Backbone as JSON Lines, residues from 0, in Angstrom:
{"i":0,"aa":"M","n":[-27.26,-8.53,5.29],"ca":[-27.7,-7.58,5.64],"c":[-27.63,-6.87,4.63]}
{"i":1,"aa":"T","n":[-28.65,-5.84,4.08],"ca":[-28.68,-5.25,3.05],"c":[-27.5,-4.4,2.52]}
{"i":2,"aa":"K","n":[-28.13,-3.86,1.51],"ca":[-26.86,-3.24,1.54],"c":[-26.57,-1.63,2.09]}
{"i":3,"aa":"E","n":[-27.82,-1.56,2.0],"ca":[-28.37,-0.54,2.96],"c":[-27.85,-0.28,4.48]}
{"i":4,"aa":"E","n":[-28.03,-1.5,4.97],"ca":[-27.22,-1.72,6.6],"c":[-25.88,-1.82,6.38]}
{"i":5,"aa":"K","n":[-25.04,-2.15,5.28],"ca":[-24.2,-2.28,4.79],"c":[-23.31,-1.22,4.75]}
{"i":6,"aa":"Y","n":[-24.08,-0.03,4.18],"ca":[-23.38,0.88,4.07],"c":[-23.8,1.78,5.23]}
{"i":7,"aa":"A","n":[-24.71,1.44,5.81],"ca":[-24.98,2.05,7.26],"c":[-23.91,1.7,8.39]}
{"i":8,"aa":"Y","n":[-23.62,0.64,8.49],"ca":[-22.23,0.37,9.28],"c":[-21.01,0.89,9.13]}
{"i":9,"aa":"W","n":[-20.82,1.21,7.57],"ca":[-19.52,1.47,7.24],"c":[-19.65,3.42,7.96]}
{"i":10,"aa":"I","n":[-20.71,4.0,7.29],"ca":[-20.99,5.48,8.07],"c":[-20.39,5.05,9.59]}
{"i":11,"aa":"E","n":[-21.51,4.39,10.13],"ca":[-21.36,4.32,11.91],"c":[-19.27,4.17,11.89]}
{"i":12,"aa":"L","n":[-18.85,3.07,11.73],"ca":[-17.28,3.14,11.5],"c":[-16.58,4.37,11.28]}
{"i":13,"aa":"A","n":[-17.15,5.18,10.55],"ca":[-16.63,6.6,9.71],"c":[-16.74,7.38,11.01]}
{"i":14,"aa":"Q","n":[-17.75,7.83,11.66],"ca":[-18.23,8.67,12.64],"c":[-17.2,7.8,13.66]}
{"i":15,"aa":"Y","n":[-16.99,6.8,14.26],"ca":[-16.5,6.41,15.61],"c":[-14.76,7.05,14.94]}
{"i":16,"aa":"D","n":[-14.35,7.19,13.84],"ca":[-13.0,7.86,13.55],"c":[-13.48,8.95,13.56]}
{"i":17,"aa":"L","n":[-14.43,9.9,13.23],"ca":[-14.4,11.08,13.05],"c":[-14.65,11.4,14.62]}
{"i":18,"aa":"D","n":[-15.02,11.18,15.62],"ca":[-15.14,11.44,16.83],"c":[-13.59,11.12,17.87]}
{"i":19,"aa":"S","n":[-13.37,9.89,17.38],"ca":[-11.96,10.09,17.5],"c":[-10.48,10.44,16.79]}
{"i":20,"aa":"A","n":[-10.99,11.86,15.8],"ca":[-10.2,12.76,15.3],"c":[-10.61,13.97,16.31]}
{"i":21,"aa":"A","n":[-11.52,13.97,16.73],"ca":[-12.24,15.38,17.38],"c":[-11.2,15.09,19.28]}
{"i":22,"aa":"A","n":[-11.89,14.0,19.75],"ca":[-10.52,13.82,20.6],"c":[-9.36,14.21,20.83]}
{"i":23,"aa":"M","n":[-8.44,13.24,19.68],"ca":[-7.33,13.71,19.33],"c":[-6.77,15.27,19.36]}
{"i":24,"aa":"F","n":[-7.94,15.85,18.62],"ca":[-8.29,17.66,18.37],"c":[-8.0,18.56,19.39]}
{"i":25,"aa":"S","n":[-8.61,17.72,20.49],"ca":[-8.87,18.34,21.83],"c":[-7.21,17.8,22.94]}
{"i":26,"aa":"T","n":[-7.02,17.18,22.5],"ca":[-5.4,16.9,23.03],"c":[-3.96,17.68,22.35]}
{"i":27,"aa":"G","n":[-4.19,17.98,21.42],"ca":[-2.96,18.13,20.78],"c":[-2.16,17.08,20.04]}
{"i":28,"aa":"R","n":[-3.0,16.0,19.41],"ca":[-2.1,15.06,18.76],"c":[-2.81,15.16,17.55]}
{"i":29,"aa":"W","n":[-2.2,16.66,16.69],"ca":[-2.76,16.29,15.06],"c":[-2.31,15.44,14.49]}
{"i":30,"aa":"F","n":[-1.26,14.68,14.74],"ca":[-0.57,13.58,13.83],"c":[-1.79,12.97,13.69]}
{"i":31,"aa":"Y","n":[-2.46,12.44,14.55],"ca":[-3.29,11.3,14.73],"c":[-4.97,11.9,14.11]}
{"i":32,"aa":"V","n":[-5.14,13.53,14.17],"ca":[-6.24,14.29,13.75],"c":[-6.17,13.51,12.19]}
{"i":33,"aa":"I","n":[-5.11,14.34,11.83],"ca":[-5.23,14.08,10.16],"c":[-5.6,11.84,9.81]}
{"i":34,"aa":"F","n":[-5.07,11.58,10.33],"ca":[-4.82,10.02,10.19],"c":[-6.73,9.66,10.5]}
{"i":35,"aa":"M","n":[-6.84,9.8,11.69],"ca":[-8.26,9.51,11.7],"c":[-9.63,9.86,10.63]}
{"i":36,"aa":"C","n":[-8.96,11.55,10.61],"ca":[-9.76,11.96,9.35],"c":[-9.9,11.18,8.56]}
{"i":37,"aa":"Q","n":[-8.63,10.47,7.34],"ca":[-8.27,9.92,6.48],"c":[-9.01,8.56,6.61]}
{"i":38,"aa":"Q","n":[-9.29,7.75,8.08],"ca":[-9.96,6.64,7.92],"c":[-11.4,7.11,8.13]}
{"i":39,"aa":"A","n":[-11.63,8.24,8.51],"ca":[-13.36,8.11,8.32],"c":[-13.6,8.14,7.25]}
{"i":40,"aa":"I","n":[-12.98,9.35,5.92],"ca":[-13.28,9.53,4.72],"c":[-13.58,8.49,3.84]}
{"i":41,"aa":"E","n":[-12.81,7.95,4.23],"ca":[-12.17,6.12,3.39],"c":[-13.27,5.23,4.1]}
{"i":42,"aa":"K","n":[-13.65,4.89,5.41],"ca":[-14.52,4.49,5.67],"c":[-16.09,4.86,4.93]}
{"i":43,"aa":"C","n":[-16.43,6.41,4.72],"ca":[-17.21,6.86,3.92],"c":[-17.31,5.9,2.48]}
{"i":44,"aa":"C","n":[-16.32,6.17,2.13],"ca":[-15.89,6.09,0.45],"c":[-16.36,4.64,0.16]}
{"i":45,"aa":"K","n":[-16.11,3.86,1.18],"ca":[-15.89,2.43,1.16],"c":[-17.59,2.33,1.02]}
{"i":46,"aa":"G","n":[-17.9,2.76,2.37],"ca":[-19.51,2.91,2.09],"c":[-20.49,2.68,1.04]}
{"i":47,"aa":"L","n":[-20.24,4.1,0.51],"ca":[-20.47,4.18,-0.99],"c":[-20.4,3.37,-1.83]}
{"i":48,"aa":"Y","n":[-19.26,2.76,-1.77],"ca":[-19.32,1.38,-2.77],"c":[-20.05,0.43,-2.55]}
{"i":49,"aa":"T","n":[-20.08,-0.07,-1.22],"ca":[-21.4,-0.86,-1.2],"c":[-22.71,-0.16,-1.38]}
{"i":50,"aa":"L","n":[-22.91,0.72,-1.71],"ca":[-24.25,1.3,-2.0],"c":[-24.14,0.94,-3.5]}
{"i":51,"aa":"Y","n":[-23.25,1.53,-3.84],"ca":[-23.74,1.62,-5.23],"c":[-23.26,0.62,-6.05]}
{"i":52,"aa":"I","n":[-22.46,-0.12,-5.84],"ca":[-21.46,-1.37,-6.47],"c":[-21.65,-2.36,-5.85]}
{"i":53,"aa":"D","n":[-21.42,-2.72,-4.78],"ca":[-21.36,-4.07,-4.41],"c":[-20.79,-3.58,-2.92]}
{"i":54,"aa":"D","n":[-20.93,-5.54,-2.25],"ca":[-20.09,-5.15,-0.96],"c":[-18.92,-5.67,-0.8]}
{"i":55,"aa":"N","n":[-18.68,-5.84,-2.27],"ca":[-16.88,-6.94,-2.17],"c":[-15.77,-5.14,-2.67]}
{"i":56,"aa":"V","n":[-15.88,-4.79,-0.87],"ca":[-14.89,-3.61,-1.17],"c":[-13.91,-4.08,-1.19]}
{"i":57,"aa":"P","n":[-12.68,-3.19,-2.05],"ca":[-11.61,-3.41,-2.35],"c":[-10.56,-3.51,-1.08]}
{"i":58,"aa":"K","n":[-9.56,-3.79,-0.96],"ca":[-9.41,-3.93,0.11],"c":[-7.94,-2.99,-0.49]}
{"i":59,"aa":"I","n":[-8.07,-1.87,-0.29],"ca":[-7.72,-0.74,-0.51],"c":[-7.35,0.3,0.37]}
{"i":60,"aa":"H","n":[-6.35,1.24,0.16],"ca":[-6.58,2.22,0.9],"c":[-6.75,3.85,0.13]}
{"i":61,"aa":"N","n":[-6.07,3.52,-1.33],"ca":[-6.24,4.83,-2.19],"c":[-7.69,4.86,-2.85]}
{"i":62,"aa":"I","n":[-8.34,6.28,-1.49],"ca":[-9.39,6.48,-1.57],"c":[-9.83,6.59,-3.1]}
{"i":63,"aa":"K","n":[-8.85,7.63,-3.79],"ca":[-9.48,8.23,-4.99],"c":[-9.68,7.24,-6.09]}
{"i":64,"aa":"T","n":[-8.96,6.06,-6.05],"ca":[-9.54,4.51,-6.3],"c":[-10.65,4.26,-6.25]}
{"i":65,"aa":"I","n":[-10.45,4.42,-4.72],"ca":[-12.38,3.96,-4.67],"c":[-13.05,4.37,-4.76]}
{"i":66,"aa":"V","n":[-13.37,5.69,-4.89],"ca":[-14.29,6.85,-5.57],"c":[-14.1,6.75,-6.74]}
{"i":67,"aa":"S","n":[-13.59,6.62,-7.76],"ca":[-13.54,6.59,-9.07],"c":[-14.44,5.15,-9.85]}
{"i":68,"aa":"R","n":[-14.31,4.31,-8.93],"ca":[-15.09,3.21,-9.37],"c":[-16.72,3.49,-9.27]}
{"i":69,"aa":"F","n":[-17.24,4.63,-8.4],"ca":[-18.39,4.67,-8.55],"c":[-18.93,6.23,-8.66]}
{"i":70,"aa":"K","n":[-18.11,7.06,-8.82],"ca":[-18.47,8.78,-8.77],"c":[-19.15,8.59,-10.12]}
{"i":71,"aa":"D","n":[-19.71,8.47,-11.25],"ca":[-20.47,8.54,-12.0],"c":[-22.09,7.81,-11.69]}
{"i":72,"aa":"K","n":[-21.73,7.53,-10.49],"ca":[-23.36,6.95,-10.08],"c":[-24.18,8.01,-9.2]}
{"i":73,"aa":"L","n":[-23.3,9.2,-8.81],"ca":[-23.59,10.25,-7.57],"c":[-24.36,10.97,-8.01]}
{"i":74,"aa":"P","n":[-24.9,11.76,-7.23],"ca":[-26.08,12.77,-8.1],"c":[-25.42,13.88,-7.98]}
{"i":75,"aa":"I","n":[-24.25,13.93,-7.24],"ca":[-23.41,15.72,-7.97],"c":[-22.42,14.94,-8.39]}
{"i":76,"aa":"A","n":[-21.67,15.98,-9.06],"ca":[-20.61,15.45,-9.76],"c":[-19.56,15.51,-8.43]}
{"i":77,"aa":"V","n":[-17.89,14.75,-8.8],"ca":[-17.13,15.02,-8.12],"c":[-16.07,16.02,-8.77]}
{"i":78,"aa":"S","n":[-15.3,17.08,-7.85],"ca":[-14.7,17.96,-8.6],"c":[-12.92,17.66,-8.74]}
{"i":79,"aa":"E","n":[-12.63,18.23,-9.63],"ca":[-10.83,17.81,-9.43],"c":[-10.35,18.28,-8.21]}
{"i":80,"aa":"D","n":[-10.55,19.46,-7.35],"ca":[-10.34,19.57,-6.12],"c":[-10.59,18.31,-5.23]}
{"i":81,"aa":"T","n":[-11.43,18.27,-5.27],"ca":[-11.91,17.01,-4.35],"c":[-10.82,15.6,-4.52]}
{"i":82,"aa":"L","n":[-11.17,15.41,-5.77],"ca":[-10.06,14.07,-6.2],"c":[-8.69,14.24,-5.92]}
{"i":83,"aa":"R","n":[-8.09,15.68,-5.8],"ca":[-6.81,16.16,-5.39],"c":[-6.56,15.91,-3.51]}
{"i":84,"aa":"F","n":[-7.65,16.28,-3.16],"ca":[-7.75,16.03,-1.48],"c":[-7.37,14.74,-1.31]}
{"i":85,"aa":"L","n":[-8.33,13.82,-1.86],"ca":[-8.16,12.48,-1.61],"c":[-7.29,11.7,-2.4]}
{"i":86,"aa":"D","n":[-6.74,12.24,-3.17],"ca":[-4.98,11.62,-3.23],"c":[-3.98,12.39,-2.07]}
{"i":87,"aa":"F","n":[-4.25,13.74,-1.59],"ca":[-3.18,14.2,-0.75],"c":[-3.72,13.17,0.43]}
{"i":88,"aa":"L","n":[-4.63,12.77,1.3],"ca":[-5.47,12.13,2.52],"c":[-5.02,10.66,2.33]}
{"i":89,"aa":"S","n":[-4.64,10.08,0.75],"ca":[-4.08,8.55,1.17],"c":[-2.75,8.82,0.69]}
{"i":90,"aa":"A","n":[-2.47,9.52,0.44],"ca":[-0.05,9.96,0.73],"c":[-0.49,10.07,2.0]}
{"i":91,"aa":"Q","n":[-1.23,11.25,3.07],"ca":[-1.19,10.82,4.5],"c":[-1.09,9.82,5.04]}
{"i":92,"aa":"Y","n":[-2.1,8.25,4.9],"ca":[-2.23,7.48,5.24],"c":[-0.84,6.6,5.34]}
{"i":93,"aa":"I","n":[-0.17,7.15,4.16],"ca":[0.97,6.38,4.04],"c":[2.0,6.81,4.93]}
{"i":94,"aa":"T","n":[1.9,8.18,4.72],"ca":[2.94,8.97,5.61],"c":[2.89,8.38,7.25]}
{"i":95,"aa":"Y","n":[1.65,8.07,7.77],"ca":[1.15,8.05,9.34],"c":[1.72,6.35,9.24]}
{"i":96,"aa":"R","n":[1.29,5.62,8.36],"ca":[1.6,4.26,8.51],"c":[3.34,4.22,8.44]}
{"i":97,"aa":"Y","n":[3.93,4.71,7.9],"ca":[5.52,4.44,7.39],"c":[6.27,6.07,8.28]}
{"i":98,"aa":"P","n":[5.95,6.5,9.0],"ca":[6.71,7.64,9.78],"c":[8.22,7.7,9.16]}
{"i":99,"aa":"D","n":[7.92,9.16,9.07],"ca":[9.99,9.52,8.79],"c":[10.31,9.4,11.09]}
{"i":100,"aa":"F","n":[11.47,8.84,10.42],"ca":[12.2,8.21,12.0],"c":[12.45,9.56,12.49]}
{"i":101,"aa":"E","n":[12.84,10.41,11.39],"ca":[13.86,11.41,12.07],"c":[13.22,12.9,12.29]}
{"i":102,"aa":"Q","n":[11.93,12.86,12.66],"ca":[10.77,13.35,12.99],"c":[9.78,13.07,13.93]}
{"i":103,"aa":"S","n":[9.33,13.76,14.88],"ca":[8.76,13.12,15.9],"c":[7.01,13.66,15.16]}
{"i":104,"aa":"P","n":[5.99,12.74,15.64],"ca":[4.54,12.86,14.79],"c":[4.49,14.3,14.77]}
{"i":105,"aa":"N","n":[4.33,14.86,15.79],"ca":[3.97,16.35,15.95],"c":[4.39,17.31,15.17]}
{"i":106,"aa":"R","n":[5.88,17.44,15.0],"ca":[6.43,18.13,13.67],"c":[6.36,17.85,12.1]}
{"i":107,"aa":"Q","n":[5.7,17.13,12.03],"ca":[4.83,16.7,10.32],"c":[3.61,17.06,10.25]}
{"i":108,"aa":"T","n":[2.71,17.51,11.32],"ca":[1.68,17.82,11.42],"c":[1.19,18.87,11.96]}
{"i":109,"aa":"G","n":[0.69,20.45,12.08],"ca":[0.3,21.18,12.54],"c":[-0.85,21.45,13.15]}
{"i":110,"aa":"E","n":[-1.61,22.08,13.87],"ca":[-2.8,22.38,14.43],"c":[-3.24,23.08,13.11]}
{"i":111,"aa":"D","n":[-3.03,24.0,12.61],"ca":[-3.54,24.67,11.31],"c":[-3.8,23.44,10.7]}
{"i":112,"aa":"E","n":[-2.86,22.64,10.08],"ca":[-3.59,21.55,9.33],"c":[-4.18,21.11,10.0]}
{"i":113,"aa":"A","n":[-3.93,20.02,10.51],"ca":[-5.31,19.41,11.85],"c":[-6.42,19.92,11.3]}
{"i":114,"aa":"E","n":[-6.72,21.19,11.51],"ca":[-8.23,22.02,11.98],"c":[-8.75,21.66,10.34]}
{"i":115,"aa":"Q","n":[-7.67,22.33,9.61],"ca":[-7.9,22.33,8.12],"c":[-8.95,21.01,7.79]}
{"i":116,"aa":"I","n":[-8.34,19.95,7.94],"ca":[-8.82,18.56,7.34],"c":[-9.71,18.02,8.47]}
């Protein structure tokens, strides 16, 4: 596979996750909306890593770290706001993988936050 084909595959996976987020949104499963959005953005960034760096994508989930390795190759600058958002999403990944056992998932995340993400 070429790097472009590998990139396209990552984007296909990301779209699947984004479609899953939309399905979760329609059923009020806010917790998983954000998780699936995080997964979609992580996969998009891993696709860009494949395109700009190589296909040995790091097996990490910190999106900002992944982006920092190729952001200087992008045609547009990555803003500080975007980097903060990527930090937020990475933190959400940990929260959703290791939930607070004292709260139900939908009490940790509301509809407004899910819609915004």
